[in-house]
N, C-alpha and C positions, 0 to 999 in steps of 0.2 A: 476697417477690418484688419488686424494686426497682421503684419508680414509672418509665415511661416518660421517656425525654429529651422536653425541650420546644422543640429547635430544628429540628425537622423540622415540613415542610409537614401528613404525616400517615405513615402507616404502611403497609408491606409484610408481608402473613401468609402466609408459605408454609406448604403443608402436603403432606407427602408420605406417600400412604397405602401401604401394602405389605401385600399378601395374596397366599397362593396358596392352592388347594384341599390339603385335608390327603391326604397321601399316605405311608404308612408300609409300602414292599415289604421282605416277609417272605422271598425270595428271595436269593440270593447275589449274583445279577447284578442292575446298575444297570440300572433299568425305563426305558422312554420318561418315563413321568409321572414320576419321581424325577429325572429329568433335568431338569424343569422349575425344580426347586430348585437343582439345581446350576446350571444357568444364571443365574438370577437372582442366586445368591453372587456368581459369579465375573464377569457381566456389570454387574449393578447394584450390588448391596448393599455389595460389597466396594471398588470406585469412591467410590461416596456417601462411607463410613465415613469411608477413607482421607483423602478429601479434607477433610472434617471436623475430622478429628484434627490434618491439617496448619495449617488456619486455625485451630485452638485451640492449638496448638505455637508459632505465630505473632503470639499473642495478640489476635486480630482477633475482636469482639466479636460474633459474629454469631447467630441467631436462627431457629429455625423450628420447626415441628411435625411430628411424625411420628408416623402409626399404624400400629400393628403389629396383624396380627390373631392371634385366639387360633391357628387352623392353622397360621400361620406361626413363632409364638412357641413352639408344641408340638413344631414339627420343629426349631426352632432349640435345643433343651433334649434332644433326644433323644439319650441317652449313644452309641449308634451313629453320630452325624453326622461325627464327626472321622473314623471309618474308611471309610465309606464315601463322604465327600466327598472323603478323602484319595485313596481309589483313581480317583474321578473327575479331579482334578487331575492326577493321576501319567499317567492315559492323553491327557488335553491337552498336557502338558509331551513326552509323547514324541512328539505331533503336531508340535508347535512344532519341537523339536529337525529332524525330519525335513524339514518346511517350512523351517527356516533350510539346510539342507542342500541341499535341491531349489533353490531361488533363490539360491545364493550368487553365482552368476556373472551374476545379472539385478539391472543397476544398478536398476532400476522398482520390481520386488516384493522385493529382499532386505532394503531398509532397514524395510518393514512387516512381514516376516518376524521380524527381529530386535525390532523392538518389540512384537510379541506373545509374543514369548519370553521377551522383559525383565518384561514387565506381568503375567504368568503367576508367574514367579519373586517378585515382589514380593507378589501375593495369596497365595502358598504360604507366605511367609516370614511373613506378617500371621498368618494363618490358625494356622500351627503354633506360631509363637514368638512371636510379640506376645500373641495373643488365647487361645494354647493351645485350640483349637476351640471357646472360647466365646465368639460373636458377639454377645451379649448386654451383656458387662462392657463394652466400649467406649461401647454407646450409654448404659448405665448412668452411667458418667464423663463423659461429654458432658453427659448430662442434671444430674448436680450440680455440675458447672462452670457450668450456667445457659444452654448453647448451644440445647438439645433442651426441648421439651414433648412427652413421649412419652403419649400416647394409644392407645386399642383401640375395635374393632368389637365386632358382634355374634359370638356364641360361633362360629358356623361361616359366617359370613358371610350368614346366610339374608336374603331378600330380603323383609324386615316385613311391606309393604302387602299380599302375597297369604297372608299367613296366615291360618288360619280364626280362631284363640282367642288373647285376650289374655293365658293362661297362657304360650303359646308366644312370644311378646313378650318377657316376664318372662324367661324362662329363658335365651333369646336373650342377654339384656342381665346377667341375674345370672351366668351360667358364667362370661361372659368378664370380668366383674370380678373371680371370687373368683379365676380364672387370674394373672388382672393384678396383685391384691393379693399371691398368692404368691410370683410372679417379682419387682416391681418392691419389696414392701412398703408401698405405698401405694395410694389409687384414683384414678385420673386424673379430670382437671376435666370433660374433654368426651369425646365419644365420635363415631367416623364411623359415620352410620348407612350400612349396605352400598349401594353403588349410589346413594347420597343420597337413599335409597326413603324419603319421609314421608307419611304419613296420620293424619288426626286421630287424635288419643288415645295415637300414642308417647309423646308427651312427658311425660305422666303415669308411664307407666313408670320412663322413664328420671328422672325427679324423685323419685320413691319408691325410689330406687338412689342417689341423692347425684348425678348426674349436672348439671352445671351451664349447659352449651351442647352445640349440634350444628350442623351446617352443611346447606344445602339447595341445589339448584341456584337459580340466579338469577331463574326465571320462577316457583316455588316463592315467592319472597320479594316479587317484582315483584306476585304475584296474589293479595297478601295484604288482608285486609278486618280495618280501613281500610287504604287507600292506604298505604304505607310512603313516611314524607316525604325518609326519607334513601337511597332505594333501598338497593343492596345495600354500601354504603358505612358503615355502621354496624350493631350488632347490635339485633335487638327482642327484646321478651320474649313468651313464651305466656302463658295463664291458669296461674297456679300458679307460674311464676318463671323456668323454664326459659330461656336465652337462645338464639338462633339468629344464625347470621352465613348471608349468601349468597355463593354463587359467584359470583365477577366474570367477564363474557363477556370482556371484551377480552384478559385476560392468560391466557384459557383457550384463546382461538382462536388467540393467538401460537405458544404453546406446544406445542397438540395438534395443530392442523392439519398434517397431511403436504403438502398443495398450496400452503397458503397461508401457512403458521407457520416458524419458524425450522428444524424439522427436515428440512422438504425442501429445502433450500439444496442447489445442485449440488455444492458442495465436500464437503458430509457424506458419511459412508460409506455404501453402498448396502446396505440390510438383506438383500435377496430375492436376492443374487449372493454365493455361499457355496461353497468349494473342495469342501464337503459333494456338492455335486450338479456342479460342474464338472471335478473330477479323476477319475481312472481307477477303477473301483470297487476293483480287487485292490490300489491303493495304500491305500486308504481302510478296507479293510474291517476291520484289526486297532483300528480306533480308533472306528468307528460304535456308538454305544448301539444295542443290540437287532441288530445287523448290518445296518441297513438305512441307506439315504440319509436325510441329516438336516442339518441344521446343526450346523456344529463351531464355529463363532464367526471362524472364519479367513477373512476378506472381506478383497477385496484392491482393491475397485472403489469408486467416489465414485458419486453420485447421476447426477451429470453434466445430467439434462434426460428429458423426457418421450420418451425413445428405448431401443430394445434396446442400442443402443450404449454402451459404457460406459467412462469414463476410469479410468487408476489413481488409487488412492487416497494421499491426501497427509495424513498425521496432523498433521505439522507446520502447515500451511496451514488444515486443519479447524479444527485448536484455536484457533488466531488468528482463524479466522473466529465461533468459539463465543464469545471474548472479545468480537469486535465486538458480536456480538449479547446479548450482557449489558450491554454498555454502551446500546446501543439501548432494551431493556428496560427499564431504567433511566428513561433519559430519556423514555419514552411514561408510565411510573409518575408522575413529578416533575410532567408536562402532566395526568395524571387528578387527582392530587390538590390541585394548584394548584386546578383547577378546582370540585373537591367542597369544597376547606375554605372556600369563599367562601359555599357553603349550607347545609352543615349545622353545627350547633352544638360538638359536638366536632370533634376531629381525626380525619379520615376514616381507614378502613383498608379494604385491598384484600385482598381472601383470594382465594390463589392456591393449590386444590390441584391434584393431581396423582397418577396410580398412581406410584409409585417405580419401580416397572419398567421405566416408558418412559426412565429416565435410565439410560443403557447399554446396554440390552438392544436396545429400540426405536429410541432415539436415542443413537446411541454417544458422541456429542460433549455428550450431555447433562450428566454428571459436573463437565466442567470449564466449561460456561456456569453450571451453579447455584452451582459453587464461586467464579467470577468475579464473579456477581451479589452473593454474600454478603460477600464482601470489599470491592466497591465501597462496597456500602448502607452497611457497617459504617463506613466511612471519613464525610469530610467533602463530597467532592465533589456529593453529590445532595440534596434534599431528603426523598429518601424515607427513612425509618426503618426497620428490621427490627423484629418484634415476635413472640410468641406469642398463640394466641389467649388464653389464659387470662389473660396480662399484659395484654394490651387491655381486656379486661373487666372485670378489677378497677380500672383506672383508668377506664375510659369505661362504665359500667353502662347496660343498654339504657334509653331514654327513651319508648319506645313501646311498649306493647302491643297483640298484633295476634292475628286467627286464620288459619290457615293450611290449604290444602288439597292434594291428593296432588299428590305432584311425584317427580321423580327427574333423575338425570343422563344416564340412557340417552337412544337415538336417541329422538324424538318428545318425551321429556322424561316422558313418563308409565310404564306397566306394558308397553308394547308388546315390550320387548326381552325380558322373564320371563315374558310371557303371549302367546303367538301358535301357529297352526296347527302348529308342529314340537315344540312344548311342552306343550299345554293339556291332553294325555293325563296327564300326571304330578300335576296338583292333586287331582282329586278319591282319589288313593293319600294323599297328603300330608294332607288334609285329615281322611281317616278316620284315620290313625295319630296325627293330634293329640287327634282324641276319644277315641280309645282311650286315650294317654297319659294324657291327663286323668282319665277316669274309673277306672282302675288306679289312680291316685296317691291318689283321693277315696276309694276304698274299701279300700286296703291299711293297714292300722295296725300290725298287729305283724308284720311279717316275718318267716320264719326268714332265718339270713344268706345262705342262697343265692338266696333270694327278692327278697332286698333287692340281693343283687349282680347278679341277673337284671333287677331293673326299673331299676336304674342304667344297664347296659349296653343296656337299649331306648329309655332318652332318649338315651343316646350316638348310637344308630345312628339314632332319629327327625333330632337335630342334623344328623348328617353328612349325611342325604337331603335337608335344608331349603338346604342350600347354595347360595347363589345363582349359582355356578359351572356346575353342571347345566342350567338352564334357557338360560343366557348361551350354552354351548357347544352347545347344544342348536340354538339359532338362528343362530348364525353357521358352524354346518358345519364345524368346524376338525378335532375328535376326538369328533364325536358318538356312536358306537360306545362308546367309553370313559364318556362321561358319560350313557348309556344303561344299561350295565352297572353303574356305580357306583351309581346309582339303585336296580336291581332289588335290587342286593344288600344296601346299607342296608335298605330299606323289607320286603325279605327276611326278614333277618335279625330287623328290630324283629317284623314278624307271627309268625314261629317261636317268638320269647320270650313273646310273648302268648299264642300258642294253649296252649304247654306250660307255662305258668304257669297261665291257668285249667283246665287236663286238670289238673293237681299233677303233670306229668311233666316237669320242668324238667331238662335234660343238662348235668350239672357241664363236664364235658369240653368241650362245645360254647361255654358262656359262657367259660368259661378261654380258648379258642382267640381268640375275640373280644375280650376285656379284651386279651390281648398285641395282637391286630394292630389294633382302633379304641382306642388306650389314652390316647388325648386326655381332659382334665378328670377327673384323678385324685379330687378330690372331689363331683364331680357326685352331687347327691341326688334320686332321683327325685321325692321331695314336694314341691320345687318348682314342681310340674304339679299340685298339688292348686288346685283352683279359688277363686276371690275370697272365695266365702261361707266357704271351711273352711279357712282361712290358719291354722289353732288353733297350729300349733307352728313354722311358718317366717315366714310375711310377714305383718306385723300392723298391717292397716289402724286410722286412726283411730276407728271405730265397733264394730269386734268384735275378738275374739283375747283371749290373755292380758292380765292388768294387770299391769307393772312395777309394785311397790311398793317404793320406795328408803327407807331410815331413813338420817338423818343427824344429827348434833348440831350441825353448822354449816353455814350457806347464804348465801352473798353478797345484802344488804351487810353480813351478821351473822356474820361470821367472822375468826379469826384467823390461820390458817394456808392452806397449800394445799387440805386435804381439802375443805373448803365448795367452792373453784374447781373442783376434779375432779368433784366430784356435778355443779355446775351445768353442765359442760361436756359431760360425758358423757351426762347426762342430755336435753342439747337436741339433741347427736346421734344419741340413738336415739329420740328423738319424729321427727325428719326421715325418720329409715329407717321411721316407722310404728310406732313403737313406742307403746303406750297407756303414758305413764309419770306416777306420782304420787310426789313428795317428801313426806314428812313430815321437819318438822326443827323447830329452837324459834325463839320470837320474843322479845325481851329484856323486852316489856310484860306486860300480863296480858291482852289481847284476842286470841281466835283468829280468822285469818282465811284465806282461801285466794284466790291468784292464778295465773293462768297467763300463763307466761314462755316463748316459742318452742315452744309446744306442750306444755309440761310443767305440772301440776297441782301448785301447789307449795303444801302445808297448811302454816301457821306456828302452833304451840300454843306456849302457856305450860306452864309445869310446876305442879305442884300445891303449891306451895311457898306459904304464908300469909304475905300481907303484913307485913312488920316481924318475922318468925320467920328468927333465923341458924340456919343450919343449915351442916354441913361438908359439903365438897365430893362424897363417895362418897354422901350422904343426898340431895344435890340431883341426883347422876345416877340415883339409883334412882327420885326421884318424876316427873323427866323419862320415864324410861324406861315408868312406869307409865301418862303421858298419852299415850306413843305408842303403847303398847299397845291402851288402850281405844279411841283413834281409829281404830287400825287394823282394830280389830273393827267398827266402825261402817261404817268403809268394806268391809270386805269383806261384811257383811248387805246393803247397800245394791247390791251387785253378786253376786246369787244365782244359783249356775250357771257364774260366770265362772271360768276356768281363771285362777290368780295364783302370782307367783312374788316371794319376797322379797330384797333385796339390803341387805345390813348394810355400812354403813361404819365400822369400826374398834369399840374394846370399849364406845366409852361407848354404843351404840345393843344392845350386845350381849341383854340382859334380855328387851327389846320384841322383839327379833329371834326369841327363843327360845318366848316365847309365844306371837305369833303362828302360827309355824311349826307348835308343837302344837295350837294352838286353830281353827287353818284347815285343817290338812293340806296343807300348800303346801312346796314346796322351797326352801331359802334358799341362797344365795351370801354369801360373807362376804369383803370384801375387807381385807386388813390391812395400812395404810397403813405403820406401824411397829410395833415391840414395845416393852414397858417397859423390858424386862429390856435389850434394845440399845440404848435411850435415855442409860440409869444404866449403862452397862456393870456390869449385874448387880441385883442386889435387893437394897437396905439396910436396908428399913425395911417397916411393915406394909402401909401405902398401895400402895407397890408391889408386893408379893406379894401383895395382893389383886386388885390390877388384872391382875397376870399371869394369877390363877386364874381371872378374866375373860375374857382373852384366853383361855386354852387351853380354856374353857367353849364361847364362839362357833367357835372351828376343829374342836372335839369334835363339835358340831352339826351344822356347814354340810355342805351338798351338793355342794358346790363350793367351793374356796378362791381366789381371786386376791391377787396380790402383783405390784409393780411391777419387780420386777428380781431375776436367779436371785441376785444375793445377799442380798436377802430370801427368796426360794423355801429356799435353804438353813438360814437362820436361821429358819424356820417349821417346816419340818421336824426340824430339831436340837432346838427347844423344844417341840415338842407332839406330835409325832409322829401327824400327821393323818392320819384313815380315809378321808377323801376327796379326789379328785383337787386337784392346784395347779397353778394356770396362772397363767404368768408373762406379763401384760397392760402393755407401759408405759403411763405417763401420756403424755396428751397437752397440746398447747399450742393456743390460738387465735394463728394466728402476727401479731406485735406489729407494725405499721405505723408506724414513725418514722425521721424524718430523721436517722438516727445519723450520728456523726462520728468513729468511732473513730482516726481519723490526728491530731487536734488535742487538746491542753489536757491534765492529767494528773491529771483525775478518776479515784479508784477506787470501786465501788460495790458495796456489800454490800445484799441484800436477804433476809429471813429473819427468823424469831422469835429473839428476843436471850435465849437458853438455852446453857447450857456446852458441848452437843454442835455447835453451830453452828461453835464455832472460830473465834469475831470475835478471842479474846483473840490467837489467833499473827497472824493478818493485823494487828492494832495493833502486835505485838512488830514485826513486818515492816515496817509504815510506819516504824517508828522508826529502823531502819538504813537504808530507803533513802531517808532525809532527806541523806544524806552523798553522793548521787548525784543527786537530784532535790529540790531543796528546795522547791519549789513544788508538790509533790504532795500530793493533799487527798485526805482519806478519806470518802465519804458512806455512813452505816452506818443503813438503812430497814429500819424495822422495830421492833416492842415487847415486851417479856417480862421473866419476872422477872432475866434477868443484867443489865438495863440499867444500874442503877447501879454495878455492879461492874467494867463494862465501862470508864462513864465515870470511874471512879476511877484505873483502870488506865493510860487515856490523860492522864491528868494527871500520873502518875507517869513515864510514858514520856517528858514532855513533847510529846507531839503533841495535845494537848488543841485548840488553835487550829487545828489542820490538820484535824480531826475534826468530822463535824458528826453529830449524832442527828436523825433526822426524826422518829421515832416512825411508829407505823403509819402506810402510804401507800396512798391508793387506788390502782386501776388506773391511773387516768389520770394522778397524780402519778408512780407508778412510771413510766409511758412517757416523762413529762419529764424523769424521773431517767436514765432508758436513752439519750435522746436526745443528753446533753450528756457521758456517758461514755466514758474512754476505756478501759478495761477494768472487768467485772464477775469479782470474787472469791468462791468460796464455801468455805469451809476447813474442811468438815465434819470433824467426828471421827466420825461416824454420820451416815449418811444413807441411808434406803432407796432414795431412787431423784433428788431433786432438781429438781423441775420448775422450779424459779427459773432453775436455771443454763439449761433449754430455753429459757425466755419472753426470756432475755437473749439469746441463739443467735438465735432467730428474728426479734430486732430489729435484728441485725447487728453486736451489741457483741463482741468478743473475749473470751472468759472463761477464768479459772484455776482449777483445782478440786483438790480433794485428792483422792489414790487410794483413796477409800474407798466402800463401798456402789455406791448405782447410779449414783452420779457417775464411777465409772470405767467402766461398761458406756456412758455416755450421752456421756460427753469422749471421743474418740480423742486420743491426745495427739500435737501436733505436726502434726495434720490437722484436727481442728474445734476445737481449744482448746489449753491447757496442763495437763500435771498434775504435781502435786507429792506428796509423802510427808506424811499427814494429820501435823499436829503439827510439822513440819519450815520452822522461820523461815527458814533458809539456804537451804533449795529453794524455797519462796514467793517470796524475795528475787530467787532467779534467774529465777524466771518473770516478776516484775513488771519486771527490768532488760530482760529480753528482750524485753516489749512495748514500753516505751518508747524502745527504740534501734533496733528494727527495725518501720517504722510499713508496708512492704510486706508484712511476713509477718502482722502484726495483721489487715491487712485481707483476705489470702487466708483465714488461720485462721475470720474471720468471715463470708467467703462460702462458704466450704466448711461452716460449721456451720450458716448460714441453710439451705442446699439439705438439710442432714441432715434437720433439723427439718421442711420441710416436704415431704422425703419419706417418713419415718419415725414422724414423732411428731402427726400430725394427730389431731384428735378422731373424724372419721369412720373413720379408719383404725382405731383403739380401740375404737369404739362396735361397727363390725363385728366384732371380734375377740369383744367381749364377746357380741354378740347370738348368735353362733355357739356358745359356750358355754349360753347360756341355752336354745336349740335344743335342742343336746346333752341338757341335764338334761331339759326338756319331754317330752321323746321316751320318755325310762326310765320303766318300770311302778314303781309304789310297791309297798311289799309288803303293803298293804292293796287294792291294784288300781291304777285309773288315777285317783290321787286328783288327779292335775295338770288333768285334765278331766271334771270330774264332768258326768254328764246329767243 
């Protein structure tokens, strides 16, 4: 993520929170409740997205944060949405055509009717043609372009402060993150707490799931202990490190208030004056949802004033007023930031969160206003810059640690909206359901398939009953009967499932009907409700639960390639999620020692080789494995009764992995980073054949096999025919933050081991030909390996020795310095299982050229996130180098897209989450000897 610009006094962080209660109508007709989503799509979501895409096409560098709730995401990915929303739109279009006809001779209302008709045509075109019914695709695209930071909220928007159990908190957070990761391929940095509802302890749940920040109401931050020195204009942190932003009251008042804020301006459209109430019923009846009067979206009057008399609506005048209000809004932000910039040490940030449905639905001109704010703030006329919350947090981490008390952004600032005489009756039922669910999860260890389905559905029904929408509706008395019915329905379903389970009389037909109707969170696992003390298979806190024992022959700083970095970063990410990780690895010296880094215990062992005795490589590997196995048995003995899982990385630890698997009776996961056959294009001598046999033995013993690419999966299946499931989990990277300047200079960079299969010889030949076009081009070869001498001789023969710098092995800091000065990074591998160095260059914002081989071809999309050439083809590589040098704009776009792709798909948090899911699945399986994974 790029550093924030430094020419602004401070920053505005706009956040739109999009949420609707989950509704999945099974009937053929469009229900009144289903209309909520259709209205929001037509009046808010489409106008907002179309305006953002318009800004992006114009090259406006706008930024904002968007929170999408899991119920809304679930409804947007429902395969029935295109057909059902299409019918809703068709109905509106027919009414729009009638309105154009009805008002054609009315010079006042005819332009408004024509405006609505055109607007619906634009929305229909976007939905059916541009987006093909997939509204999340343009949002993902805007995120990849760097304009949006997309985050999420709790599973069903449950109001956390009024839940009884910490397990309910955890499931509300975890189920939301699982769905988000499935849809967006990554985890969000932040989470919107439903209704900004915070109570002490919630931050621990968020931290355990990798969340970096959340937002509270302004008084929540202002009442912190000790007093916050920066008010709400800089984030603070809570014990444990989670950051907290405070909502700004002034921007809230300007936009939210109907009486004093912008939406109440007399020129704006009057929300409460709709033809659904004004015109004859017989005229409207064919177009009314449910056959009853209601809002149609066709509103012809402006607010005018606090009077029953309303003037006709002039959308052109209203649009111009929205632009005036945008300028006024930013001028006020300049004044605000100018004041606070002189008080706080970092550049201040104004956090301005709003319900997304305010823009377009309640405040019709809201999308126009927001578009103008984004357009103007991205320019040079205001001292207020735009930022996302994650970008600000990265640039300006919290300086102060505080403790917070209860708060929300509801009326009164605390719990009153969600707990009052209109809705207090529901909490005894909800709390009893929570305790029942926790008890069932704690006592059900080996469910039948039907029991598992039933308890998973019970968890869904509980989550749906916990939605904050129902107590809110009961308080506001808008559709109270509907909220009451939904609560009774979900709680009734929940308790029926529980009674049937306890009686041993589960009804599969009943479960199937609910699975179709209430079908959100398809991967929800009821075991998430197990209590803290019993997180054996699912959540592993630091002091209890299974121990993960990783075996690796290398670990930084003692490493020669990417395997050691992979083990280090994966272990750290797993530890961040609460896994008890021990890594056993080698040390070059003679003294064993243990260190703890980022929550990971690292045990460094010497081999059993005697000083001064020369042995061959395979003998050294055997002695190293003996040391690993002996130490692993000692560690197992020190943790009697503790479930354990082994994770072996590549063949150099295979023998120790097999010994520990058998001696300790624990499951084994093996990651195959590369194969001897693939590295050498066959098996050509005794050592290679021996290594191949060791690899085959490791794969044969493993209970699960992990590899980093589909290419590697095919290779493993072809070479070894594994009995265990093979799971593709990509490598990750820690994003590299350098001030890369790919638009200048002619330095070409290669990073990697100097072995034949890395293809550096191809790059040297391409460099020799490139001299005819760019005589000043230079190549930096960073790495060490047995092929270094031959490469240096080749450079001399080609006459480019003076243009090539062989650096030898470089540290990560030195690598970053090289990336900062590089025009393009090239990875010309002939064989490459994955290509983590390419990801590192992409994350640093350096354009990459890679060979179309192995995992590289899966990581880099040609012409989108880099350029791809045929492996070994010097002319094709030359074409790519010339393209980068001749087109700095293309190079910049490739690097921007690549960095966004890495931050979305290849973080270690995402990799660790997939790996943890595999562990959990494996630990739940009973072994042939019984439950060896959880000895009593």
